DRENSE-196324 format. One record per residue (C-alpha): residue number from 1; residue in three letters; z, y, x. Coordinates in nm, 2 decimals. Each point is the difference from the previous one (the first is absolute). Layout:
# residues N
<NUM, 'ala', <Z, Y, X>>
...
# end
This chain:
# residues 425
<1, 'met', <0.00, 0.00, 0.00>>
<2, 'gln', <-0.09, 0.34, 0.14>>
<3, 'ser', <0.23, 0.29, -0.06>>
<4, 'asn', <-0.15, 0.31, -0.16>>
<5, 'ala', <0.03, 0.36, 0.11>>
<6, 'val', <0.34, 0.03, -0.17>>
<7, 'leu', <0.15, -0.25, 0.24>>
<8, 'ala', <-0.10, 0.23, 0.29>>
<9, 'thr', <0.30, 0.21, -0.10>>
<10, 'leu', <0.25, -0.28, 0.05>>
<11, 'gln', <0.13, -0.11, 0.34>>
<12, 'pro', <0.10, -0.37, 0.03>>
<13, 'asn', <0.34, -0.11, 0.12>>
<14, 'tyr', <-0.07, -0.32, 0.18>>
<15, 'asn', <0.37, -0.09, 0.07>>
<16, 'ile', <0.13, -0.02, -0.35>>
<17, 'leu', <-0.07, -0.35, -0.12>>
<18, 'ser', <-0.08, -0.33, 0.16>>
<19, 'pro', <-0.25, -0.22, -0.18>>
<20, 'ser', <0.16, -0.04, -0.34>>
<21, 'arg', <0.08, -0.34, -0.13>>
<22, 'phe', <-0.02, 0.14, -0.35>>
<23, 'tyr', <-0.38, 0.04, 0.00>>
<24, 'ser', <-0.22, -0.30, -0.09>>
<25, 'ser', <-0.21, -0.14, 0.29>>
<26, 'ser', <-0.37, -0.09, 0.00>>
<27, 'ala', <-0.28, -0.08, 0.24>>
<28, 'ser', <-0.05, 0.25, 0.27>>
<29, 'ala', <-0.34, 0.09, -0.14>>
<30, 'ala', <0.16, 0.12, -0.31>>
<31, 'ala', <0.27, 0.21, 0.17>>
<32, 'thr', <0.02, 0.38, 0.04>>
<33, 'phe', <0.24, 0.18, 0.23>>
<34, 'leu', <0.19, 0.31, -0.11>>
<35, 'pro', <0.26, 0.22, 0.16>>
<36, 'val', <0.30, 0.16, -0.16>>
<37, 'phe', <-0.03, 0.38, -0.02>>
<38, 'tyr', <0.18, 0.32, 0.07>>
<39, 'pro', <-0.14, 0.31, -0.17>>
<40, 'gln', <-0.14, 0.18, 0.30>>
<41, 'arg', <-0.36, 0.12, 0.06>>
<42, 'thr', <-0.11, -0.23, 0.27>>
<43, 'arg', <-0.29, -0.25, 0.01>>
<44, 'phe', <0.07, -0.36, 0.10>>
<45, 'ser', <-0.13, -0.34, 0.07>>
<46, 'ala', <0.16, -0.28, -0.20>>
<47, 'pro', <0.24, -0.24, 0.19>>
<48, 'gln', <-0.09, -0.36, 0.01>>
<49, 'tyr', <0.32, -0.17, -0.12>>
<50, 'leu', <0.09, 0.12, -0.35>>
<51, 'lys', <-0.23, -0.19, -0.23>>
<52, 'leu', <-0.05, -0.03, -0.37>>
<53, 'asp', <-0.23, -0.23, -0.19>>
<54, 'lys', <-0.30, 0.20, -0.12>>
<55, 'gln', <0.04, -0.12, -0.36>>
<56, 'val', <0.37, 0.08, 0.00>>
<57, 'leu', <-0.05, 0.34, 0.16>>
<58, 'ala', <-0.27, 0.09, -0.24>>
<59, 'ser', <0.23, -0.10, -0.28>>
<60, 'ala', <0.28, 0.23, 0.12>>
<61, 'ser', <-0.20, 0.28, -0.14>>
<62, 'val', <0.13, 0.36, -0.01>>
<63, 'arg', <-0.29, 0.07, -0.23>>
<64, 'tyr', <0.24, -0.10, -0.27>>
<65, 'val', <0.18, 0.31, 0.09>>
<66, 'his', <-0.30, 0.21, -0.10>>
<67, 'glu', <0.02, -0.16, -0.35>>
<68, 'val', <0.34, 0.15, -0.05>>
<69, 'lys', <-0.01, 0.36, -0.11>>
<70, 'ser', <0.17, 0.18, 0.28>>
<71, 'pro', <0.00, 0.34, 0.17>>
<72, 'phe', <0.00, -0.19, 0.33>>
<73, 'lys', <-0.28, -0.26, -0.06>>
<74, 'asn', <-0.24, 0.13, 0.26>>
<75, 'ala', <0.26, -0.02, 0.27>>
<76, 'ala', <0.02, -0.38, -0.04>>
<77, 'val', <-0.35, -0.08, 0.13>>
<78, 'leu', <0.02, -0.22, 0.31>>
<79, 'ser', <-0.33, -0.19, -0.01>>
<80, 'asp', <-0.32, -0.01, -0.19>>
<81, 'ser', <0.00, -0.38, 0.02>>
<82, 'tyr', <0.28, -0.07, -0.25>>
<83, 'ser', <-0.10, -0.17, -0.32>>
<84, 'ser', <0.15, 0.04, -0.35>>
<85, 'glu', <0.01, -0.37, -0.07>>
<86, 'ala', <0.33, -0.17, -0.07>>
<87, 'ser', <0.20, -0.07, 0.31>>
<88, 'glu', <0.13, -0.34, 0.09>>
<89, 'leu', <0.36, -0.05, 0.08>>
<90, 'ala', <0.13, 0.02, 0.35>>
<91, 'asp', <0.05, -0.33, 0.17>>
<92, 'ile', <0.37, -0.04, 0.02>>
<93, 'glu', <0.26, -0.24, -0.14>>
<94, 'trp', <0.07, 0.16, -0.33>>
<95, 'asp', <0.26, -0.26, -0.09>>
<96, 'asn', <0.22, 0.10, 0.30>>
<97, 'leu', <0.02, 0.37, -0.03>>
<98, 'gly', <0.33, 0.15, 0.10>>
<99, 'phe', <0.10, 0.37, 0.01>>
<100, 'gly', <-0.15, 0.10, 0.33>>
<101, 'leu', <-0.29, 0.21, 0.12>>
<102, 'leu', <-0.35, -0.16, 0.01>>
<103, 'pro', <-0.25, 0.25, 0.14>>
<104, 'thr', <-0.27, 0.08, -0.25>>
<105, 'asp', <-0.33, 0.19, 0.02>>
<106, 'tyr', <0.06, 0.37, -0.08>>
<107, 'met', <0.26, 0.27, -0.03>>
<108, 'tyr', <-0.02, 0.34, -0.16>>
<109, 'met', <0.09, 0.33, 0.17>>
<110, 'met', <0.01, 0.37, -0.08>>
<111, 'lys', <0.17, 0.29, 0.16>>
<112, 'cys', <0.11, 0.36, -0.08>>
<113, 'ser', <0.19, 0.28, 0.18>>
<114, 'gln', <0.34, 0.13, -0.09>>
<115, 'gly', <-0.04, 0.22, -0.31>>
<116, 'gly', <-0.34, -0.13, -0.07>>
<117, 'asn', <-0.15, -0.26, -0.24>>
<118, 'phe', <-0.13, -0.34, 0.06>>
<119, 'ser', <-0.38, -0.01, -0.07>>
<120, 'lys', <-0.23, -0.24, 0.18>>
<121, 'gly', <0.10, -0.36, 0.07>>
<122, 'glu', <-0.19, -0.29, 0.15>>
<123, 'leu', <0.01, -0.38, 0.05>>
<124, 'gln', <0.03, -0.12, 0.35>>
<125, 'arg', <0.02, -0.34, 0.16>>
<126, 'phe', <0.36, -0.12, 0.00>>
<127, 'gly', <0.16, 0.04, 0.34>>
<128, 'asn', <0.24, 0.21, 0.21>>
<129, 'ile', <0.03, 0.37, -0.04>>
<130, 'glu', <0.06, 0.28, 0.25>>
<131, 'leu', <0.31, 0.22, -0.02>>
<132, 'asn', <0.13, 0.27, 0.23>>
<133, 'pro', <0.33, -0.10, 0.15>>
<134, 'ser', <0.14, 0.32, -0.15>>
<135, 'ala', <-0.12, -0.09, -0.36>>
<136, 'gly', <0.25, 0.10, -0.27>>
<137, 'val', <0.02, -0.35, -0.13>>
<138, 'leu', <0.09, -0.15, 0.34>>
<139, 'asn', <0.26, 0.27, 0.10>>
<140, 'tyr', <0.16, 0.10, -0.33>>
<141, 'gly', <-0.09, -0.28, -0.24>>
<142, 'gln', <-0.21, 0.22, -0.23>>
<143, 'gly', <-0.17, -0.28, -0.19>>
<144, 'leu', <-0.02, -0.17, -0.33>>
<145, 'phe', <-0.16, -0.32, -0.12>>
<146, 'glu', <-0.08, -0.17, -0.33>>
<147, 'gly', <-0.06, -0.36, -0.10>>
<148, 'leu', <-0.21, -0.14, -0.28>>
<149, 'lys', <-0.21, -0.31, -0.07>>
<150, 'ala', <-0.35, -0.11, -0.12>>
<151, 'tyr', <-0.05, -0.33, -0.18>>
<152, 'arg', <-0.32, -0.20, -0.06>>
<153, 'lys', <-0.07, -0.10, -0.36>>
<154, 'glu', <-0.16, -0.33, -0.10>>
<155, 'asp', <-0.33, 0.19, -0.06>>
<156, 'gly', <0.00, 0.13, 0.35>>
<157, 'asn', <0.09, 0.36, -0.09>>
<158, 'ile', <0.30, 0.16, 0.18>>
<159, 'leu', <0.30, 0.17, -0.16>>
<160, 'leu', <0.22, 0.27, 0.14>>
<161, 'phe', <0.35, 0.05, -0.14>>
<162, 'arg', <0.11, 0.36, -0.09>>
<163, 'pro', <-0.15, 0.17, 0.31>>
<164, 'glu', <0.05, 0.34, -0.15>>
<165, 'glu', <0.38, -0.06, 0.01>>
<166, 'asn', <-0.02, -0.06, 0.38>>
<167, 'ala', <-0.20, 0.32, 0.03>>
<168, 'leu', <0.26, 0.20, -0.19>>
<169, 'arg', <0.29, -0.15, 0.20>>
<170, 'met', <-0.18, 0.08, 0.33>>
<171, 'arg', <-0.04, 0.36, -0.12>>
<172, 'gln', <0.37, 0.02, -0.09>>
<173, 'gly', <0.10, -0.14, 0.34>>
<174, 'ala', <-0.24, 0.24, 0.18>>
<175, 'glu', <0.16, 0.30, -0.16>>
<176, 'arg', <0.34, -0.13, 0.13>>
<177, 'met', <-0.14, -0.05, 0.35>>
<178, 'cys', <-0.19, 0.33, 0.02>>
<179, 'met', <-0.34, -0.17, 0.01>>
<180, 'pro', <-0.33, 0.06, -0.19>>
<181, 'ala', <-0.11, -0.29, -0.20>>
<182, 'pro', <-0.32, -0.13, -0.16>>
<183, 'thr', <-0.05, 0.08, -0.37>>
<184, 'val', <0.05, -0.29, -0.24>>
<185, 'asp', <-0.37, -0.03, -0.05>>
<186, 'gln', <-0.06, 0.00, 0.38>>
<187, 'phe', <0.26, -0.27, 0.05>>
<188, 'val', <-0.13, -0.23, -0.27>>
<189, 'glu', <-0.36, 0.04, 0.10>>
<190, 'ala', <0.09, -0.07, 0.36>>
<191, 'val', <0.18, -0.32, -0.10>>
<192, 'lys', <-0.30, -0.11, -0.20>>
<193, 'glu', <-0.24, 0.06, 0.29>>
<194, 'thr', <0.22, -0.19, 0.24>>
<195, 'val', <0.05, -0.30, -0.23>>
<196, 'leu', <-0.37, -0.02, -0.08>>
<197, 'ala', <-0.09, 0.02, 0.37>>
<198, 'asn', <0.24, -0.29, 0.07>>
<199, 'lys', <-0.07, -0.19, -0.32>>
<200, 'arg', <-0.06, -0.34, 0.18>>
<201, 'trp', <0.37, 0.02, 0.10>>
<202, 'val', <0.13, 0.01, -0.35>>
<203, 'pro', <0.14, -0.35, -0.05>>
<204, 'pro', <-0.14, -0.24, -0.27>>
<205, 'pro', <0.19, 0.01, -0.33>>
<206, 'gly', <0.35, -0.15, 0.03>>
<207, 'lys', <-0.01, 0.00, 0.39>>
<208, 'gly', <0.16, 0.33, 0.07>>
<209, 'ser', <-0.10, 0.37, 0.00>>
<210, 'leu', <-0.15, 0.27, 0.22>>
<211, 'tyr', <0.29, 0.21, 0.12>>
<212, 'ile', <-0.10, 0.37, 0.03>>
<213, 'arg', <0.19, 0.22, 0.24>>
<214, 'pro', <-0.07, 0.38, -0.03>>
<215, 'leu', <0.16, 0.21, 0.28>>
<216, 'leu', <0.05, 0.37, 0.02>>
<217, 'met', <0.11, 0.13, 0.34>>
<218, 'gly', <0.04, 0.31, 0.21>>
<219, 'ser', <-0.26, -0.08, 0.26>>
<220, 'gly', <-0.02, 0.35, 0.16>>
<221, 'ala', <0.18, 0.07, 0.33>>
<222, 'val', <0.33, 0.19, -0.03>>
<223, 'leu', <0.27, 0.03, 0.26>>
<224, 'gly', <0.27, 0.21, -0.17>>
<225, 'leu', <0.15, -0.12, -0.33>>
<226, 'ala', <-0.25, 0.12, -0.26>>
<227, 'pro', <-0.26, -0.14, -0.24>>
<228, 'ala', <-0.30, -0.14, 0.18>>
<229, 'pro', <-0.32, 0.21, 0.01>>
<230, 'glu', <-0.23, -0.29, -0.12>>
<231, 'tyr', <0.04, -0.29, -0.24>>
<232, 'thr', <-0.17, -0.33, -0.03>>
<233, 'phe', <-0.03, -0.21, -0.32>>
<234, 'leu', <-0.10, -0.36, 0.08>>
<235, 'ile', <-0.03, -0.32, -0.20>>
<236, 'tyr', <-0.02, -0.35, 0.13>>
<237, 'val', <0.02, -0.33, -0.18>>
<238, 'ser', <0.10, -0.36, 0.06>>
<239, 'pro', <-0.01, -0.32, -0.22>>
<240, 'val', <0.36, -0.12, -0.06>>
<241, 'gly', <0.19, -0.28, -0.17>>
<242, 'asn', <0.38, 0.00, -0.07>>
<243, 'tyr', <0.22, 0.26, 0.17>>
<244, 'phe', <0.31, -0.22, 0.05>>
<245, 'lys', <-0.03, -0.33, 0.18>>
<246, 'glu', <0.16, -0.16, -0.30>>
<247, 'gly', <-0.31, 0.09, -0.20>>
<248, 'val', <0.11, 0.02, -0.36>>
<249, 'ala', <0.31, -0.20, 0.07>>
<250, 'pro', <0.33, 0.18, -0.03>>
<251, 'ile', <0.11, 0.23, 0.28>>
<252, 'asn', <0.35, 0.04, 0.14>>
<253, 'leu', <0.14, 0.35, 0.06>>
<254, 'ile', <0.30, 0.13, 0.17>>
<255, 'val', <0.16, 0.33, -0.10>>
<256, 'glu', <0.03, 0.26, 0.28>>
<257, 'his', <0.30, 0.23, -0.04>>
<258, 'glu', <0.01, 0.17, 0.34>>
<259, 'leu', <-0.35, 0.10, 0.08>>
<260, 'his', <-0.20, 0.20, -0.26>>
<261, 'arg', <-0.36, 0.04, -0.08>>
<262, 'ala', <0.01, 0.36, -0.13>>
<263, 'thr', <0.22, 0.30, -0.07>>
<264, 'pro', <0.01, 0.26, -0.28>>
<265, 'gly', <-0.23, 0.29, 0.09>>
<266, 'gly', <-0.19, -0.22, 0.24>>
<267, 'thr', <-0.34, -0.17, -0.02>>
<268, 'gly', <0.10, -0.33, -0.17>>
<269, 'gly', <-0.19, 0.09, -0.31>>
<270, 'val', <-0.34, 0.04, 0.18>>
<271, 'lys', <-0.20, -0.26, 0.19>>
<272, 'thr', <0.03, 0.15, 0.34>>
<273, 'ile', <-0.04, -0.22, 0.30>>
<274, 'gly', <0.35, 0.07, 0.14>>
<275, 'asn', <0.17, -0.16, -0.30>>
<276, 'tyr', <-0.12, -0.34, 0.11>>
<277, 'ala', <0.09, 0.01, 0.37>>
<278, 'ala', <0.35, 0.08, -0.11>>
<279, 'val', <0.05, -0.34, -0.18>>
<280, 'leu', <-0.12, -0.21, 0.29>>
<281, 'lys', <0.34, -0.04, 0.17>>
<282, 'ala', <0.18, -0.13, -0.31>>
<283, 'gln', <-0.30, -0.21, -0.11>>
<284, 'ser', <-0.04, -0.16, 0.34>>
<285, 'ala', <0.37, -0.09, 0.01>>
<286, 'ala', <-0.02, -0.15, -0.36>>
<287, 'lys', <-0.30, -0.21, 0.08>>
<288, 'ala', <0.17, -0.13, 0.32>>
<289, 'lys', <0.27, -0.13, -0.23>>
<290, 'gly', <-0.25, -0.17, -0.23>>
<291, 'tyr', <-0.03, 0.26, -0.28>>
<292, 'ser', <-0.33, 0.12, -0.13>>
<293, 'asp', <0.09, 0.37, -0.02>>
<294, 'val', <0.26, 0.27, -0.05>>
<295, 'leu', <0.13, 0.17, -0.31>>
<296, 'tyr', <0.13, 0.35, 0.07>>
<297, 'leu', <0.28, 0.19, -0.17>>
<298, 'asp', <0.02, 0.38, -0.05>>
<299, 'cys', <0.14, 0.18, 0.30>>
<300, 'val', <0.26, 0.22, -0.20>>
<301, 'his', <0.20, -0.25, -0.21>>
<302, 'lys', <-0.12, -0.31, 0.18>>
<303, 'lys', <0.01, -0.20, -0.33>>
<304, 'tyr', <-0.33, 0.08, -0.19>>
<305, 'leu', <-0.31, -0.20, 0.06>>
<306, 'glu', <-0.30, 0.18, 0.14>>
<307, 'glu', <-0.29, -0.22, 0.11>>
<308, 'val', <-0.10, -0.28, 0.23>>
<309, 'ser', <-0.18, 0.10, 0.33>>
<310, 'ser', <-0.34, 0.03, -0.17>>
<311, 'cys', <0.06, -0.10, -0.36>>
<312, 'asn', <0.18, 0.13, -0.31>>
<313, 'ile', <0.28, -0.21, -0.16>>
<314, 'phe', <0.06, -0.11, -0.36>>
<315, 'val', <0.30, -0.17, -0.15>>
<316, 'val', <-0.02, -0.20, -0.32>>
<317, 'lys', <0.28, -0.06, -0.25>>
<318, 'gly', <-0.09, -0.14, -0.33>>
<319, 'asn', <-0.28, 0.22, -0.15>>
<320, 'val', <0.09, 0.29, 0.22>>
<321, 'ile', <-0.18, 0.07, 0.33>>
<322, 'ser', <0.16, 0.26, 0.23>>
<323, 'thr', <-0.15, 0.17, 0.30>>
<324, 'pro', <0.13, 0.29, 0.22>>
<325, 'ala', <-0.11, 0.34, -0.13>>
<326, 'ile', <-0.23, 0.21, 0.21>>
<327, 'lys', <0.22, 0.27, 0.14>>
<328, 'gly', <-0.17, 0.10, 0.33>>
<329, 'thr', <0.12, -0.29, 0.22>>
<330, 'ile', <-0.21, -0.28, -0.16>>
<331, 'leu', <-0.37, -0.03, 0.02>>
<332, 'pro', <-0.17, 0.04, -0.34>>
<333, 'gly', <-0.19, -0.33, 0.02>>
<334, 'ile', <-0.32, -0.04, -0.20>>
<335, 'thr', <0.07, -0.37, -0.06>>
<336, 'arg', <0.35, 0.10, -0.11>>
<337, 'lys', <-0.14, 0.25, -0.24>>
<338, 'ser', <-0.25, -0.26, -0.13>>
<339, 'ile', <0.27, -0.27, -0.04>>
<340, 'ile', <0.22, 0.24, -0.20>>
<341, 'asp', <-0.29, 0.07, -0.24>>
<342, 'val', <-0.09, -0.37, -0.03>>
<343, 'ala', <0.36, -0.10, -0.06>>
<344, 'arg', <0.04, 0.26, -0.28>>
<345, 'ser', <-0.33, -0.12, -0.16>>
<346, 'gln', <0.14, -0.36, 0.01>>
<347, 'gly', <0.32, 0.11, -0.19>>
<348, 'phe', <0.24, 0.04, 0.28>>
<349, 'gln', <0.25, 0.29, 0.03>>
<350, 'val', <-0.05, 0.16, 0.34>>
<351, 'glu', <0.27, 0.23, 0.14>>
<352, 'glu', <-0.06, 0.23, 0.30>>
<353, 'arg', <0.34, 0.10, 0.12>>
<354, 'phe', <0.26, -0.04, 0.28>>
<355, 'val', <0.05, -0.38, 0.04>>
<356, 'pro', <0.33, -0.10, 0.16>>
<357, 'val', <-0.03, -0.28, 0.25>>
<358, 'asp', <0.27, -0.19, -0.20>>
<359, 'glu', <-0.26, -0.06, -0.27>>
<360, 'leu', <-0.17, -0.24, 0.22>>
<361, 'leu', <0.30, -0.24, -0.03>>
<362, 'asp', <-0.07, -0.09, -0.36>>
<363, 'ala', <-0.38, 0.08, -0.03>>
<364, 'asp', <-0.22, -0.26, -0.17>>
<365, 'glu', <-0.29, 0.08, 0.23>>
<366, 'val', <-0.10, 0.24, 0.28>>
<367, 'phe', <-0.35, 0.07, 0.12>>
<368, 'cys', <-0.19, 0.25, 0.22>>
<369, 'thr', <-0.32, 0.18, -0.06>>
<370, 'gly', <-0.25, 0.17, 0.23>>
<371, 'thr', <-0.38, 0.02, 0.07>>
<372, 'ala', <0.03, -0.27, 0.28>>
<373, 'val', <0.23, -0.24, -0.19>>
<374, 'val', <-0.10, 0.09, -0.36>>
<375, 'val', <0.30, -0.18, -0.15>>
<376, 'ser', <0.23, -0.21, 0.23>>
<377, 'pro', <0.29, -0.20, -0.15>>
<378, 'val', <0.34, 0.02, 0.18>>
<379, 'gly', <0.16, -0.33, 0.06>>
<380, 'ser', <0.33, 0.13, 0.14>>
<381, 'ile', <0.17, 0.32, 0.11>>
<382, 'thr', <0.28, 0.00, 0.26>>
<383, 'tyr', <0.25, 0.29, -0.01>>
<384, 'lys', <0.29, 0.02, 0.24>>
<385, 'gly', <-0.02, -0.37, 0.08>>
<386, 'lys', <-0.02, -0.11, -0.37>>
<387, 'arg', <-0.33, -0.17, -0.10>>
<388, 'val', <-0.11, 0.04, -0.37>>
<389, 'pro', <-0.27, -0.25, -0.10>>
<390, 'tyr', <-0.25, 0.06, -0.28>>
<391, 'gly', <-0.15, -0.32, -0.15>>
<392, 'val', <-0.13, -0.29, 0.20>>
<393, 'asp', <-0.37, 0.00, 0.00>>
<394, 'gly', <-0.27, 0.27, 0.00>>
<395, 'phe', <-0.02, 0.29, -0.24>>
<396, 'gly', <0.26, 0.08, -0.26>>
<397, 'ala', <-0.14, 0.01, -0.35>>
<398, 'val', <-0.01, 0.38, -0.02>>
<399, 'ala', <-0.15, 0.05, 0.34>>
<400, 'gln', <-0.26, -0.27, -0.07>>
<401, 'gln', <-0.10, 0.16, -0.32>>
<402, 'leu', <-0.04, 0.35, 0.15>>
<403, 'tyr', <-0.18, -0.14, 0.31>>
<404, 'ser', <-0.24, -0.19, -0.22>>
<405, 'val', <-0.09, 0.29, -0.22>>
<406, 'leu', <-0.04, 0.25, 0.29>>
<407, 'thr', <-0.21, -0.23, 0.23>>
<408, 'arg', <-0.23, -0.12, -0.28>>
<409, 'leu', <-0.06, 0.37, -0.07>>
<410, 'gln', <-0.07, 0.08, 0.36>>
<411, 'met', <-0.24, -0.29, 0.03>>
<412, 'gly', <-0.19, 0.08, -0.32>>
<413, 'leu', <0.12, -0.32, -0.18>>
<414, 'ile', <0.13, 0.20, -0.30>>
<415, 'asp', <-0.11, 0.31, -0.17>>
<416, 'asp', <0.12, 0.32, 0.17>>
<417, 'lys', <0.16, 0.17, -0.29>>
<418, 'met', <0.18, 0.23, 0.24>>
<419, 'asn', <-0.32, 0.13, 0.15>>
<420, 'trp', <0.13, -0.06, 0.35>>
<421, 'thr', <-0.29, -0.17, 0.17>>
<422, 'val', <-0.31, 0.14, 0.15>>
<423, 'glu', <-0.30, -0.24, 0.02>>
<424, 'leu', <-0.25, 0.00, 0.28>>
<425, 'ser', <-0.33, -0.19, -0.06>>
# end
């Protein structure tokens, strides 16, 4: 395949990826060699080690992006050899997906200056990016991320789940972190373009999902403590299976009452990158003791539930489902919000309030929610040396019911009466 003139504006980075075991192989006569690109205006000769099958490469078309109405569609052109025929699936073991990064084909990027607006974005080959050592995200943690998923339907079409909610949450976080952010329309269209460009990596129905990771970061150089002068919005994707190694089996949590995830007036209520580094110490210690993850308490009274490292928490007693109220220290999870609506539609009473840790002692069920885990049943919680078990096998009845309704909706197996999904054909 010969690159067109547009490719002359992209400089390859030959040291990013070794030959990928994730691409299907074929006879050498049918192979084409491609580099991975940096967005610089330098001509190049293609390296001889990164190869893709011609049929697979042609099917990984970014011409699909042109079929999505978008203000950025012209920026996505990489080659005039792409076809608009249906792409075949990537050659990987779909039955053995975990929650780890598998390099895919394309990522999306756009930039703007401080005080400016995001405008032109583009698809680039997935690979490393350049950052000045003095970038705001590296020195002062000025960064946010989001997480959402795409699912493949039985008819081959792809569903996104509530992408506009992620866009709104990123904009709220950006305001807290003194960053410009893409508009909701820009965010959603960029997600669509990225998913369509990587559509062969969307797992078959029932085999997992395509995890979508939008990033917003202060990429400009800044030495003194101040907002960065430039910002980068980037999206990459990876096919994933279950988040916890237990799969959909119950997880075991330990309550952390000394270390805390967030404080009042801090950034616990936005999805800033620093929130997650702060939980690693307690999480690592818990996993070393055989627990799946950590459940955090509030830092003032040290007795009210907040959330798990990367999940919201729900406590079931009879027909009542309780979850900690959003008060600035808890992330307003989109799966959390969806589960609350689904639960109410199923006849449950949902209470958003302060939930004392003591309520765990006589709860019927406990479960977690999040984009990565969707709904994860809790098998036991250990608090100050006392282990409280919940059931003996798999999901509790309430968690199972909510999980079934939500996942069937996400996968297009039931009518979307909530108007939450966005279908890409």
